[in-house]
C-alpha positions as a Markdown table, in Angstrom:
| # | Residue | x | y | z |
|---|---|---|---|---|
| 1 | Unk | 0.0 | 0.0 | 0.0 |
| 2 | Unk | 2.8 | 2.3 | 0.9 |
| 3 | Unk | 4.5 | 1.5 | -2.4 |
| 4 | Unk | 1.4 | 2.4 | -4.3 |
| 5 | Unk | 1.2 | 5.8 | -2.5 |
| 6 | Unk | 4.8 | 6.4 | -3.4 |
| 7 | Unk | 4.2 | 5.5 | -6.9 |
| 8 | Unk | 1.3 | 7.9 | -7.2 |
| 9 | Unk | 3.2 | 10.7 | -5.6 |
| 10 | Unk | 6.1 | 10.1 | -8.1 |
| 11 | Unk | 3.6 | 10.2 | -11.0 |
| 12 | Unk | 2.1 | 13.4 | -9.9 |
| 13 | Unk | 5.5 | 14.9 | -9.4 |
| 14 | Unk | 6.6 | 13.7 | -13.0 |
| 15 | Unk | 3.4 | 15.3 | -14.4 |
| 16 | Unk | 4.1 | 18.5 | -12.5 |
| 17 | Unk | 7.7 | 18.6 | -13.8 |
| 18 | Unk | 6.5 | 17.9 | -17.3 |
| 19 | Unk | 4.0 | 20.8 | -17.1 |
| 20 | Unk | 6.8 | 23.1 | -15.8 |
| 21 | Unk | 9.3 | 21.9 | -18.3 |
| 22 | Unk | 7.1 | 22.1 | -21.5 |
| 23 | Unk | 5.5 | 25.4 | -22.4 |
| 24 | Unk | 3.3 | 26.1 | -25.4 |
| 25 | Unk | 3.3 | 29.8 | -26.5 |
| 26 | Unk | 0.4 | 30.8 | -28.7 |
| 27 | Unk | 0.7 | 32.8 | -31.9 |
| 28 | Unk | 1.3 | 36.6 | -31.5 |
| 29 | Unk | 2.2 | 36.2 | -27.9 |
| 30 | Unk | 5.7 | 36.3 | -26.1 |
| 31 | Unk | 6.9 | 35.2 | -22.7 |
| 32 | Unk | 9.9 | 36.3 | -20.8 |
| 33 | Unk | 12.0 | 33.7 | -18.9 |
| 34 | Unk | 13.9 | 34.6 | -15.8 |
| 35 | Unk | 16.6 | 32.3 | -14.4 |
| 36 | Unk | 17.4 | 32.8 | -10.7 |
| 37 | Unk | 15.6 | 36.2 | -10.9 |
| 38 | Unk | 17.4 | 37.6 | -14.0 |
| 39 | Unk | 16.4 | 37.8 | -17.6 |
| 40 | Unk | 17.3 | 34.6 | -19.5 |
| 41 | Unk | 15.4 | 34.6 | -22.9 |
| 42 | Unk | 12.2 | 35.4 | -24.6 |
| 43 | Unk | 10.0 | 32.4 | -25.5 |
| 44 | Unk | 8.7 | 32.5 | -29.1 |
| 45 | Unk | 5.4 | 31.1 | -30.2 |
| 46 | Unk | 5.3 | 27.2 | -30.3 |
| 47 | Unk | 6.7 | 24.5 | -28.1 |
| 48 | Unk | 9.4 | 25.6 | -25.6 |
| 49 | Unk | 11.4 | 23.7 | -22.9 |
| 50 | Unk | 12.4 | 25.4 | -19.6 |
| 51 | Unk | 14.1 | 24.1 | -16.5 |
| 52 | Unk | 11.6 | 23.7 | -13.7 |
| 53 | Unk | 12.2 | 25.4 | -10.4 |
| 54 | Unk | 15.2 | 27.1 | -12.0 |
| 55 | Unk | 13.4 | 29.1 | -14.8 |
| 56 | Unk | 10.4 | 31.2 | -14.1 |
| 57 | Unk | 8.1 | 32.2 | -17.0 |
| 58 | Unk | 6.5 | 35.7 | -16.7 |
| 59 | Unk | 2.9 | 36.3 | -17.9 |
| 60 | Unk | 2.3 | 36.3 | -21.7 |
| 61 | Unk | 2.7 | 39.6 | -23.5 |
| 62 | Unk | 0.2 | 40.4 | -26.4 |
| 63 | Unk | 2.2 | 41.4 | -29.5 |
| 64 | Unk | -0.9 | 42.4 | -31.5 |
| 65 | Unk | -1.9 | 46.0 | -32.1 |
| 66 | Unk | -3.9 | 47.4 | -29.2 |
| 67 | Unk | -6.4 | 50.2 | -28.8 |
| 68 | Unk | -6.7 | 52.3 | -25.7 |
| 69 | Unk | -9.1 | 55.2 | -25.1 |
| 70 | Unk | -8.2 | 58.0 | -22.7 |
| 71 | Unk | -10.8 | 60.0 | -21.0 |
| 72 | Unk | -11.2 | 63.6 | -22.1 |
| 73 | Unk | -8.4 | 65.9 | -20.8 |
| 74 | Unk | -8.7 | 69.6 | -20.2 |
| 75 | Unk | -6.4 | 71.5 | -22.5 |
| 76 | Unk | -5.9 | 75.3 | -22.8 |
| 77 | Unk | -5.3 | 76.8 | -26.4 |
| 78 | Unk | -3.3 | 79.8 | -27.2 |
| 79 | Unk | -6.2 | 82.1 | -27.1 |
| 80 | Unk | -6.9 | 80.9 | -23.5 |
| 81 | Unk | -10.0 | 78.7 | -24.2 |
| 82 | Unk | -10.2 | 75.5 | -22.1 |
| 83 | Unk | -11.4 | 72.5 | -24.2 |
| 84 | Unk | -11.8 | 68.8 | -23.4 |
| 85 | Unk | -9.9 | 66.5 | -25.9 |
| 86 | Unk | -10.7 | 62.8 | -26.0 |
| 87 | Unk | -7.9 | 60.7 | -27.7 |
| 88 | Unk | -7.6 | 57.2 | -29.1 |
| 89 | Unk | -4.2 | 55.5 | -29.1 |
| 90 | Unk | -3.1 | 52.6 | -31.3 |
| 91 | Unk | 0.2 | 50.9 | -30.2 |
| 92 | Unk | 2.1 | 47.6 | -30.6 |
| 93 | Unk | 4.6 | 46.0 | -28.4 |
| 94 | Unk | 7.7 | 45.2 | -30.5 |
| 95 | Unk | 10.1 | 44.0 | -27.7 |
| 96 | Unk | 8.7 | 41.9 | -24.9 |
| 97 | Unk | 12.0 | 42.3 | -22.8 |
| 98 | Unk | 11.9 | 46.1 | -22.9 |
| 99 | Unk | 8.2 | 46.3 | -22.3 |
| 100 | Unk | 8.7 | 44.1 | -19.2 |
| 101 | Unk | 11.8 | 45.8 | -17.7 |
| 102 | Unk | 12.0 | 49.4 | -19.2 |
| 103 | Unk | 8.6 | 50.6 | -17.8 |
| 104 | Unk | 6.5 | 49.5 | -14.9 |
| 105 | Unk | 3.0 | 50.4 | -16.3 |
| 106 | Unk | 3.1 | 50.9 | -20.0 |
| 107 | Unk | -0.6 | 52.0 | -20.5 |
| 108 | Unk | -0.4 | 54.5 | -17.6 |
| 109 | Unk | 3.0 | 55.9 | -18.9 |
| 110 | Unk | 1.5 | 56.2 | -22.4 |
| 111 | Unk | -1.5 | 58.0 | -21.0 |
| 112 | Unk | 0.4 | 60.7 | -19.1 |
| 113 | Unk | 2.8 | 61.1 | -21.9 |
| 114 | Unk | -0.1 | 61.6 | -24.3 |
| 115 | Unk | -1.8 | 64.2 | -22.1 |
| 116 | Unk | 1.4 | 66.2 | -21.7 |
| 117 | Unk | 2.4 | 66.1 | -25.2 |
| 118 | Unk | -1.2 | 67.1 | -26.3 |
| 119 | Unk | -1.2 | 70.1 | -23.9 |
| 120 | Unk | 2.2 | 71.2 | -25.3 |
| 121 | Unk | 0.9 | 70.9 | -29.0 |
| 122 | Unk | -2.5 | 72.5 | -28.5 |
| 123 | Unk | -1.1 | 75.2 | -26.4 |
| 124 | Unk | 0.6 | 76.6 | -29.5 |
| 125 | Unk | -2.6 | 76.6 | -31.5 |
| 126 | Unk | -5.7 | 78.8 | -31.3 |
| 127 | Unk | -9.2 | 77.2 | -30.9 |
| 128 | Unk | -9.9 | 77.7 | -34.6 |
| 129 | Unk | -6.7 | 76.1 | -35.6 |
| 130 | Unk | -7.3 | 73.2 | -33.2 |
| 131 | Unk | -10.8 | 72.4 | -34.7 |
| 132 | Unk | -9.5 | 72.7 | -38.2 |
| 133 | Unk | -6.1 | 71.0 | -37.9 |
| 134 | Unk | -6.8 | 67.6 | -36.4 |
| 135 | Unk | -4.5 | 65.8 | -38.8 |
| 136 | Unk | -1.6 | 68.1 | -37.9 |
| 137 | Unk | -2.2 | 67.6 | -34.2 |
| 138 | Unk | -2.4 | 63.7 | -34.7 |
| 139 | Unk | 0.8 | 63.7 | -36.7 |
| 140 | Unk | 2.8 | 65.8 | -34.2 |
| 141 | Unk | 1.4 | 63.8 | -31.2 |
| 142 | Unk | 2.3 | 60.4 | -32.8 |
| 143 | Unk | 5.9 | 61.5 | -33.6 |
| 144 | Unk | 6.4 | 62.7 | -30.0 |
| 145 | Unk | 5.0 | 59.5 | -28.5 |
| 146 | Unk | 6.9 | 57.2 | -30.8 |
| 147 | Unk | 10.2 | 58.9 | -29.9 |
| 148 | Unk | 9.6 | 58.5 | -26.2 |
| 149 | Unk | 8.1 | 54.8 | -26.3 |
| 150 | Unk | 10.7 | 53.4 | -28.6 |
| 151 | Unk | 13.0 | 52.6 | -25.8 |
| 152 | Unk | 10.1 | 50.8 | -23.9 |
| 153 | Unk | 9.8 | 48.3 | -26.9 |
| 154 | Unk | 6.4 | 49.9 | -27.9 |
| 155 | Unk | 5.6 | 51.4 | -31.3 |
| 156 | Unk | 2.9 | 54.0 | -31.6 |
| 157 | Unk | 0.9 | 53.3 | -34.8 |
| 158 | Unk | -1.4 | 56.2 | -34.6 |
| 159 | Unk | -3.1 | 58.8 | -32.4 |
| 160 | Unk | -6.6 | 60.1 | -33.2 |
| 161 | Unk | -8.5 | 63.0 | -31.6 |
| 162 | Unk | -11.9 | 61.5 | -30.9 |
| 163 | Unk | -13.6 | 64.7 | -29.8 |
| 164 | Unk | -12.9 | 68.3 | -28.9 |
| 165 | Unk | -15.4 | 69.9 | -26.5 |
| 166 | Unk | -15.2 | 73.6 | -26.0 |
| 167 | Unk | -17.3 | 75.3 | -23.3 |
| 168 | Unk | -21.0 | 75.9 | -23.8 |
| 169 | Unk | -20.6 | 79.6 | -24.3 |
| 170 | Unk | -18.0 | 79.1 | -27.0 |
| 171 | Unk | -20.2 | 76.5 | -28.6 |
| 172 | Unk | -23.1 | 79.0 | -28.7 |
| 173 | Unk | -20.9 | 81.7 | -30.2 |
| 174 | Unk | -19.6 | 79.3 | -32.8 |
| 175 | Unk | -23.1 | 78.3 | -33.7 |
| 176 | Unk | -24.1 | 82.0 | -34.1 |
| 177 | Unk | -20.9 | 82.6 | -36.2 |
| 178 | Unk | -21.8 | 79.5 | -38.4 |
| 179 | Unk | -25.3 | 80.7 | -38.8 |
| 180 | Unk | -24.2 | 84.3 | -39.7 |
| 181 | Unk | -21.7 | 82.8 | -42.2 |
| 182 | Unk | -24.3 | 80.6 | -43.8 |
| 183 | Unk | -26.7 | 83.6 | -44.1 |
| 184 | Unk | -23.9 | 85.6 | -45.6 |
| 185 | Unk | -23.2 | 82.9 | -48.2 |
| 186 | Unk | -26.9 | 82.6 | -48.9 |
| 187 | Unk | -27.2 | 86.3 | -49.4 |
| 188 | Unk | -24.1 | 86.3 | -51.7 |
| 189 | Unk | -25.4 | 83.4 | -53.8 |
| 190 | Unk | -28.9 | 85.1 | -54.0 |
| 191 | Unk | -27.2 | 88.4 | -55.1 |
| 192 | Unk | -25.0 | 86.5 | -57.7 |
| 193 | Unk | -28.2 | 84.7 | -59.0 |
| 194 | Unk | -30.0 | 88.0 | -59.3 |
| 195 | Unk | -26.9 | 89.5 | -61.0 |
| 196 | Unk | -26.6 | 86.7 | -63.5 |
| 197 | Unk | -30.4 | 86.8 | -64.2 |
| 198 | Unk | -30.1 | 90.6 | -64.9 |
| 199 | Unk | -27.1 | 90.1 | -67.1 |
| 200 | Unk | -28.8 | 87.4 | -69.1 |
| 201 | Unk | -32.0 | 89.4 | -69.4 |
| 202 | Unk | -30.0 | 92.4 | -70.6 |
| 203 | Unk | -28.1 | 90.3 | -73.1 |
| 204 | Unk | -31.4 | 89.0 | -74.3 |
| 205 | Unk | -33.0 | 92.3 | -74.7 |
| 206 | Unk | -29.8 | 93.6 | -76.5 |
| 207 | Unk | -29.8 | 90.7 | -78.9 |
| 208 | Unk | -33.5 | 91.2 | -79.5 |
| 209 | Unk | -33.0 | 94.9 | -80.1 |
| 210 | Unk | -30.2 | 94.1 | -82.5 |
| 211 | Unk | -32.3 | 91.7 | -84.4 |
| 212 | Unk | -35.2 | 94.1 | -84.5 |
| 213 | Unk | -33.0 | 96.8 | -85.7 |
| 214 | Unk | -31.5 | 94.6 | -88.4 |
| 215 | Unk | -35.0 | 93.5 | -89.3 |
| 216 | Unk | -36.1 | 97.1 | -89.5 |
| 217 | Unk | -33.1 | 98.0 | -91.6 |
| 218 | Unk | -33.6 | 95.2 | -94.1 |
| 219 | Unk | -37.3 | 96.0 | -94.3 |
| 220 | Unk | -36.4 | 99.8 | -94.9 |
| 221 | Unk | -33.9 | 98.7 | -97.5 |
| 222 | Unk | -36.2 | 96.4 | -99.2 |
| 223 | Unk | -39.0 | 99.1 | -99.1 |
| 224 | Unk | -36.7 | 101.8 | -100.5 |
| 225 | Unk | -35.7 | 99.3 | -103.2 |
| 226 | Unk | -39.4 | 98.6 | -103.9 |
| 227 | Unk | -40.2 | 102.2 | -104.1 |
| 228 | Unk | -37.2 | 103.0 | -106.2 |
| 229 | Unk | -38.3 | 100.3 | -108.6 |
| 230 | Unk | -41.9 | 101.5 | -108.6 |
| 231 | Unk | -40.8 | 105.1 | -109.2 |
| 232 | Unk | -38.5 | 103.9 | -112.0 |
| 233 | Unk | -41.3 | 101.9 | -113.6 |
| 234 | Unk | -43.8 | 104.9 | -113.3 |
| 235 | Unk | -41.1 | 107.3 | -114.7 |
| 236 | Unk | -40.4 | 104.9 | -117.7 |
| 237 | Unk | -44.1 | 104.5 | -118.3 |
| 238 | Unk | -44.7 | 108.2 | -118.2 |
| 239 | Unk | -41.8 | 108.9 | -120.6 |
| 240 | Unk | -42.9 | 106.1 | -122.9 |
| 241 | Unk | -46.5 | 107.6 | -123.0 |
| 242 | Unk | -45.2 | 111.1 | -123.7 |
| 243 | Unk | -47.9 | 112.9 | -121.6 |
| 244 | Unk | -48.8 | 116.5 | -122.3 |
| 245 | Unk | -48.8 | 119.3 | -119.7 |
| 246 | Unk | -52.5 | 119.0 | -119.0 |
| 247 | Unk | -52.0 | 115.5 | -117.7 |
| 248 | Unk | -49.2 | 116.5 | -115.6 |
| 249 | Unk | -51.2 | 119.3 | -114.1 |
| 250 | Unk | -54.0 | 116.9 | -113.3 |
| 251 | Unk | -51.5 | 114.5 | -111.6 |
| 252 | Unk | -50.2 | 117.5 | -109.5 |
| 253 | Unk | -53.9 | 118.3 | -108.4 |
| 254 | Unk | -54.4 | 114.6 | -107.3 |
| 255 | Unk | -51.2 | 114.8 | -105.2 |
| 256 | Unk | -52.5 | 117.8 | -103.2 |
| 257 | Unk | -54.6 | 115.7 | -100.7 |
| 258 | Unk | -51.7 | 113.4 | -100.0 |
| 259 | Unk | -49.4 | 116.4 | -99.2 |
| 260 | Unk | -51.9 | 117.8 | -96.7 |
| 261 | Unk | -52.6 | 114.5 | -94.9 |
| 262 | Unk | -51.6 | 114.2 | -91.2 |
| 263 | Unk | -52.1 | 116.3 | -88.2 |
| 264 | Unk | -48.3 | 117.2 | -88.0 |
| 265 | Unk | -48.3 | 118.8 | -91.4 |
| 266 | Unk | -48.4 | 122.4 | -90.5 |
| 267 | Unk | -46.3 | 123.9 | -93.4 |
| 268 | Unk | -45.9 | 122.2 | -96.8 |
| 269 | Unk | -43.9 | 123.6 | -99.8 |
| 270 | Unk | -45.3 | 123.5 | -103.4 |
| 271 | Unk | -42.6 | 123.2 | -106.0 |
| 272 | Unk | -42.3 | 125.8 | -108.7 |
| 273 | Unk | -43.1 | 123.2 | -111.4 |
| 274 | Unk | -46.6 | 122.7 | -109.7 |
| 275 | Unk | -47.4 | 126.4 | -110.1 |
| 276 | Unk | -46.4 | 126.4 | -113.6 |
| 277 | Unk | -48.4 | 123.3 | -114.4 |
| 278 | Unk | -51.3 | 124.7 | -112.4 |
| 279 | Unk | -51.2 | 127.9 | -114.5 |
| 280 | Unk | -51.2 | 125.9 | -117.7 |
| 281 | Unk | -54.1 | 123.9 | -116.5 |
| 282 | Unk | -56.0 | 126.9 | -115.4 |
| 283 | Unk | -55.4 | 128.7 | -118.7 |
| 284 | Unk | -56.5 | 125.6 | -120.6 |
| 285 | Unk | -59.7 | 125.3 | -118.5 |
| 286 | Unk | -60.3 | 129.1 | -119.0 |
| 287 | Unk | -60.0 | 128.8 | -122.7 |
| 288 | Unk | -62.4 | 125.9 | -122.6 |
| 289 | Unk | -65.0 | 127.8 | -120.7 |
| 290 | Unk | -64.6 | 130.8 | -123.0 |
| 291 | Unk | -65.1 | 128.7 | -125.9 |
| 292 | Unk | -68.2 | 127.2 | -124.4 |
| 293 | Unk | -69.8 | 130.6 | -123.6 |
| 294 | Unk | -68.7 | 132.7 | -126.7 |
| 295 | Unk | -71.4 | 133.9 | -129.2 |
| 296 | Unk | -71.6 | 132.7 | -132.6 |
| 297 | Unk | -69.0 | 134.2 | -135.0 |
| 298 | Unk | -70.1 | 137.4 | -137.1 |
| 299 | Unk | -70.8 | 136.9 | -140.8 |
| 300 | Unk | -67.7 | 137.1 | -142.9 |
| 301 | Unk | -66.5 | 140.3 | -144.9 |
| 302 | Unk | -67.6 | 138.8 | -148.3 |
| 303 | Unk | -71.3 | 138.7 | -147.3 |
| 304 | Unk | -73.5 | 141.6 | -148.5 |
| 305 | Unk | -74.2 | 144.3 | -145.9 |
| 306 | Unk | -71.2 | 143.5 | -143.9 |
| 307 | Unk | -69.6 | 146.0 | -141.6 |
| 308 | Unk | -66.7 | 147.4 | -143.2 |
| 309 | Unk | -65.3 | 149.3 | -140.0 |
| 310 | Unk | -61.9 | 148.3 | -139.0 |
| 311 | Unk | -61.4 | 146.0 | -136.1 |
| 312 | Unk | -61.3 | 147.5 | -132.6 |
| 313 | Unk | -57.8 | 146.3 | -132.2 |
| 314 | Unk | -56.5 | 148.4 | -135.1 |
| 315 | Unk | -58.0 | 151.6 | -133.7 |
| 316 | Unk | -56.5 | 150.9 | -130.3 |
| 317 | Unk | -53.1 | 150.2 | -131.9 |
| 318 | Unk | -53.2 | 153.5 | -133.8 |
| 319 | Unk | -54.3 | 155.5 | -130.6 |
| 320 | Unk | -51.3 | 154.0 | -128.7 |
| 321 | Unk | -48.9 | 155.0 | -131.5 |
| 322 | Unk | -50.3 | 158.5 | -131.6 |
| 323 | Unk | -49.9 | 158.8 | -127.8 |
| 324 | Unk | -46.3 | 157.7 | -128.0 |
| 325 | Unk | -45.5 | 160.3 | -130.8 |
| 326 | Unk | -46.6 | 163.2 | -128.5 |
| 327 | Unk | -44.0 | 165.4 | -127.1 |
| 328 | Unk | -43.1 | 165.3 | -123.4 |
| 329 | Unk | -45.6 | 167.9 | -122.5 |
| 330 | Unk | -48.5 | 165.8 | -123.7 |
| 331 | Unk | -49.8 | 168.3 | -126.3 |
| 332 | Unk | -49.3 | 168.2 | -130.0 |
| 333 | Unk | -47.0 | 170.5 | -131.5 |
| 334 | Unk | -48.5 | 173.6 | -133.2 |
């Protein structure tokens, strides 16, 4: 019975020694081995053999990229505005030995380093620059952290500003400024639209006026050409018909109503040819009337009992000649 108990104890001890001797390290993990309290080696993923009791294996270290979020930190900008900045940090442990021995608490050290670096960077920027230059702040912060954490066996892959929370009064002022800026842009866009509309309307009216003027000019030219052709045709027809002065005078009389038409015609000029033609026409009409009213002609001189007295015209001519032959005093010579 005692032998059985000893055998069981030996088996349990052997299993314990085997468990302490054979260590399996998962992928993307690392373990630091200490021998007699000092660093011995780093166990890589896979099957590893250690010396029980002599070697001590520290807890596994995760070599994957890790994400840590830091609570909002109060930061004062260059223009003395206190803002709360919430950051997100991405880092990877590249050296398990340095991460185990160079820094006691890596996450706390990274957090404090992030806060101090962020205050230094944002302190050189105004609130407007801080809100609009997140990429610049992220880049500068990552460079500073990467330089400091390199000796800890930690690589900073990226730093992102999650949120920037200014005071409520600043937010209200920013909202008012944003609304004013949008109203200004809307007013400018409306004015530009009205301007473009007026420009297009003016251009359309200009083109319409030009087209109307060109149409009126073409119509006037065609009308003048038609009138010229009509005048030329009438002129040729008149010359071909060889009209007498009576016909021309009658045509002048027909044109008198056309000359007097219109309320604006206060004064109109009659050409000298018209008076000449009118005189010819009136003379012709007078002769026609006299011929219609004259008595029948006297009997001829060869008829018996005819009056042999000289015509009245001959006596008048002789009286005129006698009057011209008188001396200047008007009495005949003795």
